N, C-alpha and C positions, 0 to 999 in steps of 0.2 A: 621402488617404494610405492606402496599402495596409498591412494588418497582416501580410502574408506576408513572411517573411524566410527566409534560409538556415537549415536545421534544425541546431540545436546542442542538445546534451544537457548540461545543467549539473546534472543530478540533480533538477531541479524539475518535470520533465515526464515522464510515463509514455511508454514506447516503444509505438508502434502498429505495425501491419504495414507501413504506409507512412508516411513523415514528413509532417506536416501543414505545417510551416513557419510556425507562428503566432508573433507577436511576444511578447515577455515580458509586455507589458501585457495582451494577450489571454489568454495562459495564466493570469495571475493572476485575471482577470475569470471565466474558465471555472471555475477552481478555487474561487472565492468562491461562485458559484452552485451548483456541485456540492456544496460543503460545506453551503451553506444547505439544499438539498434533502434531504441526508442527515440534517441535524439535525432536519428535520421528520419524518423516518421513524426514530423512536427505536429501533425493534427492530433495524434494520441497524446503527445506531451502537453499541448495547449489545452485540450479537452480535460485531461485529468487534473491539470493544475488549476484550471478555472473551476471545476467541480469541487475540488478540495478546498478552495477559498470561498465557497458560498457562505458558510457560517461567519467567516470573518467579515465579508462584505455586508452581510445582514446585521451584524453587531455594529459595525461602523455606521451604517445607515440609521439604525435605531438610536444610537447615541447622538448622531448629528441632528436627527429629527426631533427627538424628545428633549435633548439638551439638559439632562438632569443636573449637571454640574454648573450650569449657568447662574449668574447672580440672581437670587430670588427663586431658583429652581429647588426641587425636592432635596437635592444633595449639595446645596451651596456650601462651599468650604467655610465661609464666614459665619454661617448660622447653625451649622450642623456640627455635633461633637465628633471626636475621633472614632469612638467605638461604632457609631452609626455608619460613618463613612467606610470603616473597615468591613463591617458586616454587609453593607450594600456592595462593596467591591468584590467580596467573596461570593455574594449571591449572584453577581453578574458574571464573574470570571469562571467560576467552577462549571456551571452549566454550559457556557460557551466552550470551554476546553473539552467537555465530554462530547458535545455535538460536533466540534471541529475534528476530534479524533475519529469518531464514526465515519464522517465524510471522507477523511484521509484514508482510512483503512479500506473503505469501499472503493475509492479511486485506485488504490494500489492493487486490489484484487481484480478490479474490472479492466484496467488498462495496462498495468505493469506486469502482473503475474504471467500473462501469456508470453511476454518476451523472455522471462526467466524460463518458463517451461520449454519454449522453442530452443533456447540455448542448451538446456539439459538434454533435450532430444538430440540435438546436434552433437553433443558430447557422448552419446551412446546410452542414455538412460531412457528407455522407451516409456513414454507416458502420453496421456491425452493432453494436448496443448490447451484444451478448453477448460477441463475440470481438474487436471492433475492426477488422474487415476493411473497408477503404475500398470504397465501392460507387459505381457510375456515377451521373451526375446523375439518371437515371430508374431508381431502384432496382428490382431484381427482386422477385418475391414472397417469395423465401427467400434467405438468405445463402449465397453459393456456397462459403464456408469451412466454416461449422458447420451449415448447414441449418435454422436457426431461422426461422420465418415472420417477415417484416418488416412493420412498420406503414408504410402508404403515405402517411400524412399527417404531414409534418414541416414546421413553419413556421420560416423563417429569421429570425434576429434580428440586427439590426446591432450592431456593437460589436467 
């Protein structure tokens, strides 16, 4: 049974330069092993986690420092009506969510994607581990997309 299927993006799989068409089962297996290898490299895990949490830490620090909800503050619950509080909450949360998402996506692409690409190479899908460019079956010495030197030895794994 082939694990190749028409490419669908359900938000579970990162986009590559060219679609791989892996089955959902294979995608989960690849992510499992990529996660496992990243857990063994604790520096990448800690760095990506801390980077992804920068907006949350900044938001917490701003709310702690400015104390807008304190008694007598700009958004005091006792003196401010509900619609103003709702508007202020949305004005605070929506930009924070947008910035948080951008930081998380960058962290995933910067620190996690190489683990996924390495696992895909290990499973016989030749690609550049740095940029994700698909390579021919006999890979060149350097990636034609980003120019990084490529390792010539990659062992395919069934699954």
